[in-house]
N, C-alpha and C positions, 0 to 999 in steps of 0.2 A: 513571520516571527513564529518561533515554536514555542513560546511561552516559558522558555527556561527561566528568563529573568524574573518573569513574575512569580514563578514558583519559588525562586530563591529570596525574593522580598517577603513573600508570605512566611516563608520558613524561619525567618529571623525573629529572635524574641525581641520584646521592647525593652529598652533599657530601664533599669530600676527606677529612675527618676520619673517615668512616665506612668508607673503603677501605683495605684492608691492602696494604702495599706488598709487591711480589713478593720483595723481599729478606727478608721476614719471613714464613716459611711457617707454616701453622697447625699445627704439631707441638707438642704440649703439653711443658712441662718435665717432666723426670723427678722423681718424689717422692723427695726425700732423707729420711733418718730424722729429721733435725733438724726439717724441715718438717713431716713427718707428726706428730711429737710436739708441735709447736707448734699445730697444728690441732685434734688430738685434746684438747689441754688446754682449749681454748676449748669444744668440744663437752661435754667432761666437767664443766666449770664450770657449764653450763646443765643438763645431765643429763636433759633430757626425752626423751619418745619419739622425736620428730623429729630430736633431737640423736644419738640412738642410730642411726638411720639414717644420718645423715651420718658418723658413726664407722665404720659399716659400709663405706661408700663409700672412706673414707680407707684403712681396713685391707685393702680389696681391692687398692687401689694398692700399698701396702706388700707384700702377698702376691705381687703380680706381678713387682714390681721387686727384692724383696729376700728373699722366702722366709718359710717359716713361723716360723722361729727369730725372725726380727725381729718378726713379728706378736705372738708369744708374749712376747717382751721388753717390747713396748708395753703389752700387757694387764697385765702383772704391774707394770710401773714406774708405770703411770698409774692403777691399780687399776679398770681397766675391768670386771673381774668384779663389783667390788661396785657400780659405777654403772650399768652397762648390762647385766650378767649374762653377758657374754662369758667363756668359759673358756679357758686356755691350750690349745692343740690345735686349736681351731676354726678351721675354713678359711672363707675369705671370697672369693667371686668375684662381680665385678659388682654390688656392693652387697648381696649375698645372703650368708646363713650356709648353707653347705654341709654342715657337719657335721664331725665329728672323723675 
């Protein structure tokens, strides 16, 4: 293959719908406790291994934004100890369980 097709693909411009306006920077929204609770309820309803990983990521965001007390409150309120085995006092960072 001569690579001509690859050059043509690279030369095409992206459609406008794929471009992000400069007025909308790529900064993520902060994780509110209400949003975290909503997302965690979905993960808890499924209750599988992969959903536990998603819950760890959400709790990592809560840990970073709101602290350990907020994480512990969500674990107790949503019974994540029963569903995923997360205990109050457990620290989460970057989707990983760091320990107590």
